BAGUBA-46292 format. One record per residue: residue number from 1; residue in three letters; x, y, z of N, C-alpha, C in turn. Coordinates in Angstrom, 3 decimals. Layout:
! residues N
NUM / ALA / X / Y / Z / X / Y / Z / X / Y / Z .
...
This chain:
! residues 164
1 / UNK / -47.600 / -92.849 / -39.034 / -48.942 / -93.109 / -38.549 / -49.525 / -91.817 / -37.996 .
2 / UNK / -50.800 / -91.669 / -38.217 / -51.536 / -90.542 / -37.663 / -51.308 / -90.481 / -36.156 .
3 / UNK / -51.647 / -89.390 / -35.537 / -51.506 / -89.237 / -34.098 / -52.218 / -90.408 / -33.393 .
4 / UNK / -51.477 / -91.106 / -32.540 / -51.999 / -92.284 / -31.839 / -53.248 / -91.960 / -31.023 .
5 / UNK / -53.268 / -90.818 / -30.359 / -54.432 / -90.442 / -29.554 / -55.676 / -90.253 / -30.424 .
6 / UNK / -55.488 / -89.652 / -31.615 / -56.614 / -89.465 / -32.530 / -57.154 / -90.808 / -33.013 .
7 / UNK / -56.252 / -91.726 / -33.303 / -56.662 / -93.051 / -33.763 / -57.433 / -93.772 / -32.662 .
8 / UNK / -56.924 / -93.711 / -31.447 / -57.608 / -94.374 / -30.325 / -58.957 / -93.738 / -30.048 .
9 / UNK / -59.058 / -92.416 / -30.227 / -60.331 / -91.728 / -30.041 / -61.337 / -92.219 / -31.089 .
10 / UNK / -60.880 / -92.364 / -32.341 / -61.761 / -92.887 / -33.393 / -62.186 / -94.320 / -33.085 .
11 / UNK / -61.251 / -95.094 / -32.570 / -61.547 / -96.487 / -32.258 / -62.572 / -96.602 / -31.133 .
12 / UNK / -62.585 / -95.636 / -30.239 / -63.528 / -95.623 / -29.122 / -64.838 / -94.911 / -29.462 .
13 / UNK / -64.918 / -94.403 / -30.656 / -66.073 / -93.624 / -31.077 / -67.330 / -94.476 / -31.191 .
14 / UNK / -68.468 / -93.834 / -31.068 / -69.759 / -94.494 / -31.287 / -70.018 / -94.677 / -32.777 .
15 / UNK / -69.302 / -93.935 / -33.595 / -69.480 / -93.966 / -35.045 / -68.751 / -95.168 / -35.643 .
16 / UNK / -69.502 / -96.120 / -36.216 / -68.867 / -97.317 / -36.784 / -67.879 / -96.994 / -37.906 .
17 / UNK / -68.162 / -95.939 / -38.667 / -67.243 / -95.556 / -39.751 / -65.911 / -95.051 / -39.194 .
18 / UNK / -65.968 / -94.316 / -38.098 / -64.736 / -93.826 / -37.464 / -63.923 / -95.003 / -36.927 .
19 / UNK / -64.613 / -95.990 / -36.319 / -63.915 / -97.181 / -35.824 / -63.268 / -97.945 / -36.974 .
20 / UNK / -64.012 / -98.093 / -38.048 / -63.494 / -98.812 / -39.211 / -62.268 / -98.099 / -39.780 .
21 / UNK / -62.338 / -96.790 / -39.849 / -61.206 / -95.994 / -40.347 / -59.983 / -96.183 / -39.443 .
22 / UNK / -60.199 / -96.159 / -38.142 / -59.086 / -96.341 / -37.201 / -58.449 / -97.712 / -37.365 .
23 / UNK / -59.265 / -98.748 / -37.508 / -58.751 / -100.106 / -37.699 / -57.903 / -100.164 / -38.966 .
24 / UNK / -58.388 / -99.559 / -40.044 / -57.641 / -99.577 / -41.312 / -56.313 / -98.833 / -41.190 .
25 / UNK / -56.314 / -97.728 / -40.487 / -55.066 / -96.972 / -40.290 / -54.071 / -97.823 / -39.503 .
26 / UNK / -54.548 / -98.465 / -38.465 / -53.661 / -99.307 / -37.653 / -53.133 / -100.469 / -38.481 .
27 / UNK / -53.997 / -101.093 / -39.288 / -53.573 / -102.216 / -40.126 / -52.489 / -101.808 / -41.116 .
28 / UNK / -52.648 / -100.644 / -41.706 / -51.714 / -100.245 / -42.762 / -50.505 / -99.470 / -42.257 .
29 / UNK / -50.690 / -98.681 / -41.219 / -49.609 / -97.805 / -40.771 / -49.153 / -98.055 / -39.341 .
30 / UNK / -49.851 / -98.921 / -38.642 / -49.577 / -99.108 / -37.215 / -48.230 / -99.735 / -36.948 .
31 / UNK / -47.747 / -99.481 / -35.761 / -46.523 / -100.137 / -35.300 / -46.766 / -100.694 / -33.910 .
32 / UNK / -45.816 / -101.431 / -33.425 / -45.970 / -102.159 / -32.167 / -46.190 / -101.232 / -30.965 .
33 / UNK / -45.861 / -99.975 / -31.091 / -46.020 / -99.053 / -29.961 / -47.488 / -98.807 / -29.593 .
34 / UNK / -48.408 / -99.090 / -30.500 / -49.832 / -98.865 / -30.207 / -50.469 / -100.052 / -29.479 .
35 / UNK / -49.785 / -101.182 / -29.435 / -50.360 / -102.395 / -28.851 / -50.803 / -102.209 / -27.397 .
36 / UNK / -49.988 / -101.643 / -26.509 / -50.476 / -101.489 / -25.124 / -51.777 / -100.690 / -25.038 .
37 / UNK / -51.916 / -99.665 / -25.855 / -53.149 / -98.876 / -25.836 / -54.331 / -99.703 / -26.342 .
38 / UNK / -54.101 / -100.553 / -27.343 / -55.169 / -101.419 / -27.837 / -55.570 / -102.446 / -26.775 .
39 / UNK / -54.576 / -102.965 / -26.068 / -54.879 / -103.913 / -24.983 / -55.637 / -103.226 / -23.858 .
40 / UNK / -55.275 / -101.979 / -23.568 / -56.013 / -101.200 / -22.566 / -57.473 / -101.025 / -22.996 .
41 / UNK / -57.673 / -100.771 / -24.280 / -59.011 / -100.580 / -24.809 / -59.875 / -101.834 / -24.578 .
42 / UNK / -59.267 / -103.000 / -24.726 / -60.013 / -104.243 / -24.482 / -60.474 / -104.346 / -23.039 .
43 / UNK / -59.669 / -103.866 / -22.119 / -60.041 / -103.987 / -20.706 / -61.147 / -103.017 / -20.305 .
44 / UNK / -61.455 / -102.058 / -21.177 / -62.517 / -101.098 / -20.872 / -63.908 / -101.653 / -21.128 .
45 / UNK / -63.985 / -102.786 / -21.810 / -65.287 / -103.385 / -22.072 / -66.107 / -102.598 / -23.069 .
46 / UNK / -65.486 / -102.211 / -24.176 / -66.200 / -101.508 / -25.245 / -67.333 / -102.379 / -25.775 .
47 / UNK / -68.056 / -101.843 / -26.723 / -69.138 / -102.607 / -27.330 / -68.580 / -103.837 / -28.048 .
48 / UNK / -69.450 / -104.772 / -28.324 / -69.056 / -106.056 / -28.908 / -68.322 / -105.888 / -30.242 .
49 / UNK / -68.807 / -105.001 / -31.092 / -68.197 / -104.807 / -32.407 / -66.762 / -104.313 / -32.276 .
50 / UNK / -66.555 / -103.299 / -31.449 / -65.204 / -102.764 / -31.268 / -64.291 / -103.823 / -30.675 .
51 / UNK / -64.784 / -104.543 / -29.691 / -63.990 / -105.595 / -29.066 / -63.582 / -106.642 / -30.092 .
52 / UNK / -64.524 / -107.083 / -30.900 / -64.241 / -108.093 / -31.918 / -63.225 / -107.579 / -32.927 .
53 / UNK / -63.375 / -106.326 / -33.346 / -62.445 / -105.741 / -34.321 / -61.033 / -105.636 / -33.748 .
54 / UNK / -60.927 / -105.226 / -32.500 / -59.601 / -105.087 / -31.877 / -58.967 / -106.461 / -31.666 .
55 / UNK / -59.750 / -107.434 / -31.213 / -59.220 / -108.791 / -31.034 / -58.719 / -109.334 / -32.368 .
56 / UNK / -59.497 / -109.166 / -33.424 / -59.080 / -109.642 / -34.750 / -57.823 / -108.936 / -35.230 .
57 / UNK / -57.780 / -107.645 / -35.019 / -56.600 / -106.865 / -35.409 / -55.354 / -107.375 / -34.691 .
58 / UNK / -55.462 / -107.578 / -33.382 / -54.320 / -108.038 / -32.597 / -53.947 / -109.481 / -32.941 .
59 / UNK / -54.929 / -110.308 / -33.242 / -54.636 / -111.699 / -33.599 / -53.882 / -111.804 / -34.922 .
60 / UNK / -53.979 / -110.783 / -35.753 / -53.283 / -110.777 / -37.048 / -51.824 / -110.353 / -36.954 .
61 / UNK / -51.385 / -109.890 / -35.799 / -49.995 / -109.426 / -35.648 / -49.066 / -110.629 / -35.695 .
62 / UNK / -48.034 / -110.507 / -36.487 / -47.098 / -111.618 / -36.669 / -45.725 / -111.328 / -36.055 .
63 / UNK / -45.589 / -110.219 / -35.389 / -44.327 / -109.806 / -34.772 / -44.126 / -110.581 / -33.465 .
64 / UNK / -43.004 / -111.281 / -33.332 / -42.742 / -112.078 / -32.129 / -42.610 / -111.235 / -30.861 .
65 / UNK / -42.303 / -109.948 / -30.995 / -42.248 / -109.074 / -29.812 / -43.639 / -108.931 / -29.189 .
66 / UNK / -44.654 / -109.085 / -30.021 / -46.034 / -109.002 / -29.538 / -46.336 / -110.101 / -28.532 .
67 / UNK / -45.759 / -111.288 / -28.735 / -46.007 / -112.408 / -27.813 / -45.672 / -112.023 / -26.383 .
68 / UNK / -44.521 / -111.431 / -26.174 / -44.102 / -111.054 / -24.821 / -45.062 / -110.019 / -24.228 .
69 / UNK / -45.424 / -109.034 / -25.031 / -46.356 / -108.001 / -24.550 / -47.675 / -108.642 / -24.134 .
70 / UNK / -48.176 / -109.548 / -24.967 / -49.458 / -110.188 / -24.696 / -49.387 / -111.100 / -23.471 .
71 / UNK / -48.367 / -111.912 / -23.375 / -48.226 / -112.811 / -22.217 / -48.073 / -112.006 / -20.929 .
72 / UNK / -47.277 / -110.946 / -20.972 / -47.137 / -110.084 / -19.784 / -48.484 / -109.511 / -19.367 .
73 / UNK / -49.284 / -109.100 / -20.340 / -50.586 / -108.523 / -20.025 / -51.528 / -109.595 / -19.461 .
74 / UNK / -51.475 / -110.791 / -20.014 / -52.303 / -111.887 / -19.492 / -51.952 / -112.156 / -18.032 .
75 / UNK / -50.665 / -112.195 / -17.739 / -50.216 / -112.508 / -16.374 / -50.591 / -111.426 / -15.370 .
76 / UNK / -50.754 / -110.186 / -15.828 / -51.027 / -109.090 / -14.895 / -52.481 / -108.622 / -14.899 .
77 / UNK / -53.313 / -109.247 / -15.709 / -54.723 / -108.855 / -15.773 / -55.529 / -109.714 / -14.799 .
78 / UNK / -56.081 / -109.098 / -13.766 / -56.819 / -109.890 / -12.774 / -58.268 / -110.180 / -13.169 .
79 / UNK / -58.867 / -109.313 / -13.963 / -60.285 / -109.449 / -14.288 / -60.520 / -110.510 / -15.364 .
80 / UNK / -61.466 / -111.399 / -15.128 / -61.705 / -112.514 / -16.053 / -62.075 / -112.106 / -17.482 .
81 / UNK / -62.957 / -111.114 / -17.650 / -63.398 / -110.793 / -19.004 / -62.255 / -110.306 / -19.890 .
82 / UNK / -61.497 / -109.293 / -19.487 / -60.389 / -108.889 / -20.361 / -59.342 / -109.995 / -20.524 .
83 / UNK / -59.123 / -110.775 / -19.480 / -58.155 / -111.871 / -19.582 / -58.619 / -112.891 / -20.618 .
84 / UNK / -59.915 / -113.176 / -20.648 / -60.431 / -114.131 / -21.639 / -60.243 / -113.597 / -23.057 .
85 / UNK / -60.384 / -112.292 / -23.243 / -60.155 / -111.699 / -24.565 / -58.687 / -111.815 / -24.973 .
86 / UNK / -57.801 / -111.605 / -24.025 / -56.369 / -111.724 / -24.309 / -56.014 / -113.156 / -24.702 .
87 / UNK / -56.610 / -114.115 / -24.018 / -56.381 / -115.520 / -24.355 / -56.974 / -115.862 / -25.717 .
88 / UNK / -58.098 / -115.272 / -26.030 / -58.704 / -115.479 / -27.351 / -57.743 / -115.025 / -28.454 .
89 / UNK / -57.052 / -113.925 / -28.220 / -56.075 / -113.442 / -29.197 / -55.016 / -114.512 / -29.429 .
90 / UNK / -54.587 / -115.170 / -28.363 / -53.562 / -116.215 / -28.494 / -54.011 / -117.338 / -29.408 .
91 / UNK / -55.226 / -117.854 / -29.200 / -55.624 / -119.004 / -30.012 / -56.058 / -118.613 / -31.408 .
92 / UNK / -56.410 / -117.352 / -31.623 / -56.724 / -116.897 / -32.974 / -55.466 / -116.523 / -33.759 .
93 / UNK / -54.388 / -116.310 / -33.054 / -53.137 / -115.866 / -33.670 / -52.400 / -117.013 / -34.354 .
94 / UNK / -51.594 / -116.655 / -35.344 / -50.731 / -117.640 / -36.005 / -49.406 / -117.794 / -35.262 .
95 / UNK / -49.187 / -116.977 / -34.236 / -47.949 / -117.066 / -33.466 / -47.954 / -118.321 / -32.596 .
96 / UNK / -46.769 / -118.804 / -32.291 / -46.608 / -120.009 / -31.476 / -46.473 / -119.620 / -30.004 .
97 / UNK / -47.450 / -120.004 / -29.209 / -47.448 / -119.698 / -27.780 / -47.097 / -120.924 / -26.942 .
98 / UNK / -46.461 / -121.927 / -27.547 / -46.179 / -123.167 / -26.825 / -45.224 / -122.963 / -25.648 .
99 / UNK / -44.410 / -121.917 / -25.692 / -43.517 / -121.671 / -24.560 / -44.273 / -121.190 / -23.323 .
100 / UNK / -45.553 / -120.885 / -23.466 / -46.393 / -120.487 / -22.324 / -47.441 / -121.547 / -22.000 .
101 / UNK / -47.298 / -122.731 / -22.566 / -48.308 / -123.785 / -22.427 / -48.562 / -124.165 / -20.970 .
102 / UNK / -47.526 / -124.240 / -20.165 / -47.727 / -124.608 / -18.757 / -48.561 / -123.556 / -18.025 .
103 / UNK / -48.351 / -122.287 / -18.364 / -49.152 / -121.219 / -17.763 / -50.626 / -121.405 / -18.128 .
104 / UNK / -50.889 / -121.755 / -19.400 / -52.273 / -121.974 / -19.832 / -52.884 / -123.162 / -19.085 .
105 / UNK / -52.111 / -124.217 / -18.894 / -52.609 / -125.389 / -18.155 / -52.983 / -125.002 / -16.726 .
106 / UNK / -52.156 / -124.205 / -16.087 / -52.450 / -123.775 / -14.715 / -53.698 / -122.895 / -14.662 .
107 / UNK / -53.899 / -122.099 / -15.731 / -55.088 / -121.237 / -15.780 / -56.368 / -122.061 / -15.832 .
108 / UNK / -56.318 / -123.203 / -16.485 / -57.497 / -124.067 / -16.531 / -57.911 / -124.421 / -15.106 .
109 / UNK / -56.947 / -124.627 / -14.258 / -57.220 / -125.053 / -12.886 / -57.553 / -123.903 / -11.946 .
110 / UNK / -56.922 / -122.753 / -12.171 / -57.014 / -121.694 / -11.163 / -57.947 / -120.534 / -11.502 .
111 / UNK / -58.328 / -120.408 / -12.747 / -59.134 / -119.254 / -13.150 / -60.612 / -119.620 / -13.241 .
112 / UNK / -61.445 / -118.606 / -13.450 / -62.870 / -118.874 / -13.602 / -63.117 / -119.626 / -14.916 .
113 / UNK / -64.347 / -120.069 / -15.120 / -64.643 / -120.981 / -16.224 / -64.329 / -120.395 / -17.594 .
114 / UNK / -64.691 / -119.149 / -17.856 / -64.489 / -118.590 / -19.203 / -63.001 / -118.452 / -19.523 .
115 / UNK / -62.206 / -118.056 / -18.543 / -60.756 / -117.978 / -18.744 / -60.200 / -119.384 / -18.945 .
116 / UNK / -60.667 / -120.328 / -18.144 / -60.227 / -121.722 / -18.283 / -60.574 / -122.269 / -19.662 .
117 / UNK / -61.757 / -121.938 / -20.159 / -62.176 / -122.392 / -21.482 / -61.254 / -121.836 / -22.567 .
118 / UNK / -60.919 / -120.559 / -22.491 / -60.020 / -119.949 / -23.482 / -58.625 / -120.573 / -23.394 .
119 / UNK / -58.135 / -120.799 / -22.182 / -56.814 / -121.416 / -22.007 / -56.812 / -122.839 / -22.566 .
120 / UNK / -57.889 / -123.568 / -22.332 / -57.999 / -124.927 / -22.869 / -58.007 / -124.908 / -24.392 .
121 / UNK / -58.690 / -123.941 / -24.964 / -58.749 / -123.824 / -26.422 / -57.355 / -123.603 / -27.008 .
122 / UNK / -56.554 / -122.800 / -26.340 / -55.173 / -122.578 / -26.806 / -54.421 / -123.896 / -26.820 .
123 / UNK / -54.510 / -124.644 / -25.730 / -53.780 / -125.908 / -25.636 / -54.296 / -126.935 / -26.636 .
124 / UNK / -55.599 / -126.986 / -26.834 / -56.166 / -127.943 / -27.785 / -55.733 / -127.651 / -29.212 .
125 / UNK / -55.545 / -126.386 / -29.527 / -55.178 / -125.989 / -30.887 / -53.677 / -125.855 / -31.099 .
126 / UNK / -52.919 / -126.065 / -30.054 / -51.471 / -125.910 / -30.137 / -50.900 / -127.013 / -31.026 .
127 / UNK / -50.098 / -126.608 / -31.975 / -49.519 / -127.604 / -32.871 / -48.235 / -128.155 / -32.278 .
128 / UNK / -48.240 / -129.429 / -32.041 / -47.059 / -130.173 / -31.610 / -46.202 / -129.480 / -30.541 .
129 / UNK / -46.697 / -129.328 / -29.323 / -45.806 / -128.791 / -28.279 / -44.646 / -129.756 / -28.049 .
130 / UNK / -43.529 / -129.227 / -27.634 / -42.355 / -130.061 / -27.374 / -42.702 / -131.156 / -26.372 .
131 / UNK / -41.985 / -132.259 / -26.447 / -42.259 / -133.407 / -25.575 / -42.228 / -133.019 / -24.107 .
132 / UNK / -41.235 / -132.235 / -23.711 / -41.132 / -131.820 / -22.306 / -42.335 / -130.972 / -21.904 .
133 / UNK / -42.767 / -130.095 / -22.804 / -43.925 / -129.250 / -22.531 / -45.181 / -130.098 / -22.418 .
134 / UNK / -45.348 / -131.033 / -23.340 / -46.519 / -131.910 / -23.321 / -46.551 / -132.705 / -22.015 .
135 / UNK / -45.406 / -133.238 / -21.599 / -45.342 / -134.010 / -20.343 / -45.703 / -133.140 / -19.145 .
136 / UNK / -45.219 / -131.907 / -19.138 / -45.516 / -130.999 / -18.021 / -47.010 / -130.685 / -17.965 .
137 / UNK / -47.606 / -130.439 / -19.115 / -49.041 / -130.139 / -19.153 / -49.841 / -131.345 / -18.677 .
138 / UNK / -49.493 / -132.512 / -19.176 / -50.195 / -133.737 / -18.773 / -50.066 / -133.929 / -17.261 .
139 / UNK / -48.872 / -133.724 / -16.720 / -48.656 / -133.866 / -15.275 / -49.536 / -132.880 / -14.496 .
140 / UNK / -49.544 / -131.628 / -14.922 / -50.341 / -130.604 / -14.241 / -51.816 / -130.991 / -14.248 .
141 / UNK / -52.315 / -131.385 / -15.410 / -53.749 / -131.652 / -15.541 / -54.170 / -132.979 / -14.922 .
142 / UNK / -53.302 / -133.991 / -15.000 / -53.664 / -135.282 / -14.402 / -53.649 / -135.238 / -12.883 .
143 / UNK / -52.900 / -134.342 / -12.313 / -52.821 / -134.232 / -10.863 / -53.737 / -133.143 / -10.316 .
144 / UNK / -54.614 / -132.664 / -11.161 / -55.524 / -131.583 / -10.770 / -56.682 / -132.128 / -9.956 .
145 / UNK / -57.138 / -131.301 / -9.081 / -58.318 / -131.620 / -8.286 / -59.328 / -130.498 / -8.508 .
146 / UNK / -60.148 / -130.671 / -9.534 / -61.151 / -129.652 / -9.841 / -62.524 / -130.277 / -9.753 .
147 / UNK / -63.502 / -129.433 / -9.773 / -64.875 / -129.929 / -9.790 / -65.249 / -130.386 / -11.190 .
148 / UNK / -66.433 / -130.921 / -11.302 / -66.923 / -131.407 / -12.583 / -66.987 / -130.307 / -13.632 .
149 / UNK / -67.174 / -129.067 / -13.186 / -67.324 / -127.949 / -14.108 / -66.176 / -127.866 / -15.122 .
150 / UNK / -64.958 / -128.110 / -14.676 / -63.794 / -127.984 / -15.554 / -63.230 / -129.324 / -16.009 .
151 / UNK / -63.766 / -130.417 / -15.509 / -63.187 / -131.719 / -15.839 / -63.228 / -132.017 / -17.335 .
152 / UNK / -64.311 / -131.629 / -18.000 / -64.359 / -131.904 / -19.432 / -63.329 / -131.073 / -20.196 .
153 / UNK / -62.986 / -129.879 / -19.695 / -61.917 / -129.090 / -20.320 / -60.591 / -129.832 / -20.204 .
154 / UNK / -60.330 / -130.343 / -19.021 / -59.100 / -131.103 / -18.781 / -59.064 / -132.340 / -19.675 .
155 / UNK / -60.169 / -133.067 / -19.725 / -60.234 / -134.278 / -20.554 / -59.993 / -133.957 / -22.030 .
156 / UNK / -60.578 / -132.868 / -22.508 / -60.393 / -132.492 / -23.916 / -58.957 / -132.114 / -24.226 .
157 / UNK / -58.323 / -131.380 / -23.327 / -56.922 / -130.999 / -23.537 / -56.042 / -132.239 / -23.535 .
158 / UNK / -56.252 / -133.130 / -22.580 / -55.449 / -134.355 / -22.517 / -55.659 / -135.195 / -23.777 .
159 / UNK / -56.864 / -135.274 / -24.242 / -57.154 / -136.013 / -25.483 / -56.423 / -135.379 / -26.674 .
160 / UNK / -56.480 / -134.056 / -26.783 / -55.808 / -133.356 / -27.894 / -54.301 / -133.560 / -27.836 .
161 / UNK / -53.735 / -133.532 / -26.630 / -52.285 / -133.724 / -26.494 / -51.875 / -135.147 / -26.824 .
162 / UNK / -52.716 / -136.102 / -26.496 / -52.408 / -137.484 / -26.800 / -52.515 / -137.797 / -28.286 .
163 / UNK / -53.336 / -137.032 / -29.005 / -53.457 / -137.204 / -30.454 / -52.249 / -136.624 / -31.179 .
164 / UNK / -51.658 / -135.583 / -30.613 / -50.572 / -134.854 / -31.293 / -49.325 / -135.700 / -31.421 .
């Protein structure tokens, strides 16, 4: 792979062609070592196009080692906007995040609305979580005391889990 710093500089460029070139290099030649830098880039609040391209790129990763990196970053990111982007990667990804389902359920209750919405989307789209996981999520959400703002998120997740 080309020099990682050069690729990241292109990705941060104002030039759409340079960004596109960087994305293509990462897609074809990238390795897992560039992921933390890409996640850092998301937290900088780049323009919408770059953010969308990086989220899509990361959502396409099929390496299970990526799950741990992403979950660790979600757990340590305090700011709602970058955290919501990280959660978006989870629900757009083909990887199975069911082992973190309880964390997502707690986020619905404890985080701001946009983060809660992304966490709810992950749970709603989760394919067949294990029975123990489903029971834990249902317990967490049924015993929640939230305002009306998040109640429909809770109701939708519970409905999706009951259908599964």
